[in-house]
Every structure is written in structure tokens, then in C-alpha cells.
Backbone as a printed PyTorch tensor [residue, N CA C, xyz], in Angstrom:
tensor([[[112.9920, 120.9600, 112.4730],
         [112.0020, 119.9530, 112.7640],
         [110.7060, 120.3320, 112.0720]],

        [[110.0630, 119.4030, 111.4180],
         [108.8160, 119.6940, 110.7310],
         [107.6420, 119.2070, 111.5440]],

        [[106.4760, 119.8040, 111.2980],
         [105.2610, 119.4350, 112.0100],
         [104.4020, 118.5600, 111.1090]],

        [[103.9210, 117.4620, 111.6560],
         [103.0430, 116.5450, 110.9240],
         [101.5980, 116.9710, 111.1410]],

        [[100.7960, 116.9610, 110.1020],
         [ 99.4010, 117.3690, 110.2110],
         [ 98.6140, 116.3610, 111.0360]],

        [[ 97.5280, 116.8020, 111.6390],
         [ 96.6680, 115.9440, 112.4440],
         [ 96.0960, 114.8130, 111.5850]],

        [[ 95.7320, 115.1100, 110.3480],
         [ 95.1850, 114.1000, 109.4340],
         [ 96.2250, 113.0000, 109.1730]],

        [[ 97.4950, 113.3960, 108.9560],
         [ 98.5440, 112.4030, 108.7590],
         [ 98.7410, 111.5510, 109.9910]],

        [[ 98.7310, 112.1800, 111.1730],
         [ 98.8950, 111.4100, 112.4050],
         [ 97.7590, 110.4250, 112.6220]],

        [[ 96.5420, 110.8210, 112.2960],
         [ 95.3970, 109.8910, 112.4040],
         [ 95.5420, 108.7010, 111.4420]],

        [[ 95.9780, 108.9820, 110.2330],
         [ 96.1670, 107.9280, 109.2360],
         [ 97.2690, 106.9590, 109.6840]],

        [[ 98.3470, 107.5100, 110.2130],
         [ 99.4460, 106.6860, 110.7250],
         [ 98.9920, 105.8410, 111.9130]],

        [[ 98.2570, 106.4540, 112.8310],
         [ 97.7830, 105.7160, 114.0050],
         [ 96.8360, 104.5920, 113.5950]],

        [[ 96.0100, 104.8160, 112.5840],
         [ 95.0970, 103.7630, 112.0970],
         [ 95.8760, 102.6140, 111.5040]],

        [[ 96.8900, 102.9020, 110.6900],
         [ 97.6860, 101.8370, 110.0680],
         [ 98.4470, 101.0630, 111.1280]],

        [[ 99.0500, 101.7340, 112.0810],
         [ 99.8040, 101.0430, 113.1230],
         [ 98.8560, 100.2840, 114.0510]],

        [[ 97.6540, 100.7890, 114.2600],
         [ 96.6560, 100.1280, 115.1140],
         [ 96.2850,  98.7560, 114.5890]],

        [[ 96.3860,  98.5450, 113.2680],
         [ 96.0910,  97.2290, 112.6840],
         [ 97.1200,  96.1870, 113.1080]],

        [[ 98.2440,  96.6050, 113.6620],
         [ 99.2860,  95.6800, 114.0970],
         [ 98.9400,  95.0460, 115.4490]],

        [[ 97.9960,  95.6300, 116.1490],
         [ 97.6800,  95.1270, 117.4870],
         [ 97.2920,  93.6450, 117.4010]],

        [[ 97.9480,  92.8120, 118.2060],
         [ 97.6570,  91.3920, 118.2130],
         [ 98.3500,  90.5890, 117.1230]],

        [[ 99.0870,  91.2620, 116.2380],
         [ 99.7850,  90.5930, 115.1310],
         [101.1880,  90.1810, 115.5600]],

        [[101.7450,  89.1960, 114.8920],
         [103.1000,  88.7530, 115.1380],
         [103.9920,  89.2150, 113.9910]],

        [[105.1030,  89.8500, 114.3580],
         [106.0480,  90.3360, 113.3390],
         [106.9440,  89.2010, 112.8910]],

        [[107.0190,  89.0220, 111.5650],
         [107.8460,  87.9870, 110.9670],
         [109.2330,  88.5290, 110.6250]],

        [[109.2910,  89.7570, 110.0960],
         [110.5490,  90.3080, 109.6230],
         [110.5170,  91.8260, 109.6460]],

        [[111.6680,  92.4450, 109.8670],
         [111.7830,  93.8920, 109.8240],
         [113.0110,  94.2310, 108.9850]],

        [[112.8330,  95.1420, 108.0310],
         [113.9490,  95.5860, 107.1830],
         [114.0030,  97.1220, 107.2160]],

        [[115.2230,  97.6550, 107.3030],
         [115.4480,  99.0900, 107.2260],
         [116.3570,  99.3580, 106.0500]],

        [[115.9780, 100.3160, 105.2050],
         [116.8400, 100.6780, 104.0570],
         [118.1580, 101.2100, 104.5850]],

        [[119.2020, 101.0250, 103.8180],
         [120.5380, 101.4680, 104.2380],
         [120.6280, 102.9880, 104.4990]],

        [[119.7770, 103.7680, 103.8150],
         [119.8030, 105.2020, 104.0650],
         [118.7950, 105.6000, 105.1490]],

        [[118.1950, 104.6370, 105.7960],
         [117.2520, 104.8280, 106.9100],
         [116.0270, 105.6620, 106.5340]],

        [[115.6350, 105.6640, 105.2660],
         [114.4880, 106.4480, 104.8330],
         [113.2200, 105.5970, 104.7660]],

        [[113.3330, 104.2770, 105.0140],
         [112.1420, 103.4650, 105.0050],
         [112.3200, 102.2480, 105.9060]],

        [[111.2100, 101.8350, 106.5090],
         [111.1450, 100.6700, 107.3920],
         [110.0380,  99.7740, 106.8680]],

        [[110.3150,  98.4840, 106.7320],
         [109.3400,  97.5290, 106.2230],
         [109.1530,  96.4520, 107.2920]],

        [[107.9090,  96.3330, 107.7890],
         [107.5920,  95.3450, 108.8080],
         [106.6490,  94.3210, 108.1660]],

        [[107.0940,  93.0640, 108.0950],
         [106.2910,  91.9720, 107.5110],
         [105.6690,  91.1840, 108.6520]],

        [[104.3570,  90.9830, 108.5850],
         [103.6330,  90.2400, 109.6110],
         [103.4650,  88.7980, 109.1670]],

        [[103.1980,  87.8980, 110.1050],
         [103.0650,  86.4770, 109.7600],
         [101.8610,  86.2030, 108.9230]],

        [[100.8350,  87.0770, 108.9150],
         [ 99.6500,  86.8620, 108.0890],
         [ 99.8110,  87.4220, 106.6650]],

        [[101.0120,  87.9230, 106.3320],
         [101.2890,  88.4040, 105.0020],
         [101.1340,  89.9150, 104.8220]],

        [[100.5670,  90.6090, 105.8030],
         [100.4650,  92.0720, 105.6940],
         [101.8490,  92.6990, 105.8360]],

        [[102.0210,  93.8440, 105.2120],
         [103.3040,  94.5530, 105.2770],
         [103.0000,  96.0170, 105.6600]],

        [[103.6920,  96.4880, 106.6900],
         [103.5990,  97.8840, 107.0950],
         [104.8480,  98.6090, 106.5970]],

        [[104.6490,  99.6360, 105.7370],
         [105.7470, 100.4100, 105.2100],
         [105.7230, 101.7890, 105.8450]],

        [[106.8200, 102.1630, 106.4630],
         [106.9850, 103.5000, 107.0440],
         [108.1250, 104.1780, 106.2860]],

        [[107.8300, 105.3080, 105.6500],
         [108.8230, 105.9730, 104.8060],
         [108.8660, 107.4510, 105.0760]],

        [[110.0290, 108.0510, 104.7940],
         [110.1520, 109.4960, 104.8060],
         [110.1860, 109.9240, 103.3370]],

        [[109.2540, 110.7860, 102.9710],
         [109.1290, 111.2450, 101.5830],
         [109.4150, 112.7430, 101.5560]],

        [[110.1990, 113.1560, 100.5490],
         [110.5100, 114.5700, 100.3870],
         [109.6840, 115.1380,  99.2400]],

        [[108.9680, 116.2430,  99.4780],
         [108.1760, 116.8510,  98.4260],
         [109.0380, 117.7750,  97.5510]],

        [[108.4050, 118.4710,  96.6010],
         [109.1210, 119.3080,  95.6310],
         [109.9360, 120.4120,  96.3180]],

        [[109.4470, 120.9130,  97.4340],
         [110.1280, 122.0100,  98.1170],
         [111.2230, 121.5080,  99.0580]],

        [[111.3860, 120.2120,  99.1530],
         [112.4200, 119.6330,  99.9900],
         [111.9570, 119.3310, 101.4280]],

        [[110.6730, 119.5430, 101.6930],
         [110.0950, 119.3130, 103.0050],
         [109.8240, 117.8040, 103.1570]],

        [[110.3060, 117.2260, 104.2510],
         [110.1230, 115.7890, 104.4920],
         [108.7830, 115.5550, 105.2160]],

        [[108.1410, 114.4260, 104.8660],
         [106.9390, 114.0270, 105.5880],
         [106.9660, 112.5190, 105.7830]],

        [[106.2940, 112.0800, 106.8150],
         [106.2340, 110.6670, 107.1560],
         [105.0630, 110.0430, 106.4180]],

        [[105.2690, 108.8820, 105.8200],
         [104.2090, 108.1840, 105.0950],
         [104.1390, 106.7590, 105.5940]],

        [[102.9290, 106.2710, 105.9100],
         [102.7490, 104.9150, 106.4080],
         [101.6630, 104.2450, 105.5720]],

        [[101.9530, 103.0450, 105.0830],
         [101.0000, 102.2510, 104.3050],
         [100.9390, 100.8510, 104.8710]],

        [[ 99.7170, 100.3030, 104.9770],
         [ 99.5200,  98.9150, 105.3630],
         [ 99.0410,  98.1640, 104.1420]],

        [[ 99.8640,  97.2370, 103.6640],
         [ 99.5700,  96.4680, 102.4540],
         [ 99.0170,  95.1070, 102.8460]],

        [[ 97.9670,  94.7170, 102.1880],
         [ 97.3420,  93.4270, 102.4280],
         [ 97.7770,  92.4350, 101.3590]],

        [[ 97.8960,  91.1680, 101.6750],
         [ 98.3100,  90.1830, 100.6670],
         [ 97.3040,  90.0470,  99.5290]],

        [[ 97.7530,  89.6810,  98.3510],
         [ 96.8960,  89.5300,  97.1890],
         [ 95.8250,  88.4600,  97.3900]],

        [[ 96.1030,  87.4820,  98.1750],
         [ 95.1340,  86.3990,  98.4340],
         [ 93.8570,  86.9760,  99.0150]],

        [[ 93.9710,  87.9940,  99.8550],
         [ 92.8240,  88.6290, 100.4650],
         [ 91.9360,  89.2730,  99.4080]],

        [[ 92.5470,  89.9030,  98.4010],
         [ 91.7730,  90.5500,  97.3340],
         [ 90.9620,  89.5180,  96.5450]],

        [[ 91.5550,  88.3380,  96.2910],
         [ 90.8530,  87.2980,  95.5720],
         [ 89.6910,  86.7600,  96.3960]],

        [[ 89.8590,  86.7070,  97.6940],
         [ 88.7830,  86.2090,  98.5670],
         [ 87.5980,  87.1720,  98.6050]],

        [[ 87.8240,  88.4210,  98.2710],
         [ 86.7470,  89.4240,  98.2610],
         [ 86.0080,  89.4610,  96.9470]],

        [[ 86.2740,  88.5110,  96.0460],
         [ 85.5210,  88.4410,  94.8160],
         [ 86.1400,  89.1790,  93.6410]],

        [[ 87.3880,  89.6070,  93.7420],
         [ 88.0290,  90.2670,  92.6280],
         [ 88.5900,  89.2200,  91.6820]],

        [[ 88.5140,  89.5180,  90.3820],
         [ 88.9860,  88.5900,  89.3600],
         [ 90.2350,  89.1580,  88.7090]],

        [[ 91.1500,  88.2370,  88.3600],
         [ 92.3050,  88.6290,  87.5870],
         [ 92.0630,  88.2570,  86.1510]],

        [[ 92.1990,  89.2110,  85.2390],
         [ 91.9600,  88.9760,  83.8290],
         [ 93.2220,  89.2850,  83.0820]],

        [[ 93.6610,  88.3800,  82.2120],
         [ 94.8710,  88.6230,  81.4170],
         [ 94.4460,  88.7670,  79.9540]],

        [[ 95.1920,  89.5730,  79.2350],
         [ 94.9470,  89.8200,  77.8130],
         [ 96.1480,  89.3120,  77.0480]],

        [[ 95.9030,  88.6460,  75.9060],
         [ 97.0010,  88.0870,  75.1270],
         [ 97.6970,  89.1300,  74.2690]],

        [[ 97.0780,  90.2690,  74.0050],
         [ 97.7100,  91.3950,  73.3350],
         [ 97.8400,  91.2620,  71.8100]],

        [[ 97.2150,  90.2510,  71.1980],
         [ 97.3860,  90.1220,  69.7310],
         [ 96.3340,  90.9380,  68.9760]],

        [[ 95.3930,  91.5560,  69.6850],
         [ 94.4410,  92.4680,  69.0530],
         [ 93.2510,  91.7750,  68.3880]],

        [[ 93.1430,  90.4980,  68.4430],
         [ 92.0070,  89.7840,  67.7780],
         [ 90.9500,  89.4180,  68.7740]]])
């Protein structure tokens, strides 16, 4: 059994805390049970994964992904390049 650092536990608790009051739309588990994907009705996605480092030690990783629409609402611009060099 491995020990998770306090910093990792705080980061995980913060990501999961964002789920409070949210409605879950879908839950997917990878066939090898190394990742869990929770999709919320507002478009956010919570990813819970087990990642193995170079030494073979497993650690828990949690990411809360926000929909791209939110980024556009915050004033970010999408710029495309045609790639012809002119």
C-alpha cells in the first residue's frame, strides 16, 4: 500500500469539492480500472486516474476539466494559422 502526500490529498479534495451541488450525467470506468471519468450536466469532467511513475510507484491523480465554452467567455481568443508562410 502506498501513502499519498498531504499536498496530493488537498488537491484531490479541492477537485472533488467542486462537485458539490452538481448533477452527474455519466460515469465511465476504463476496462483496466485505472481511470474513472465523471461527466457533469454543466459540461465539466472529473478524471480520476492511477498513474505509475518511472520507479513503478502508483499515485492517484485527479483533474477537473472545464468546458471550452467557459474559456471563450473569459475573453480568450482562438486564432488559426493557414500555414502557407505568407
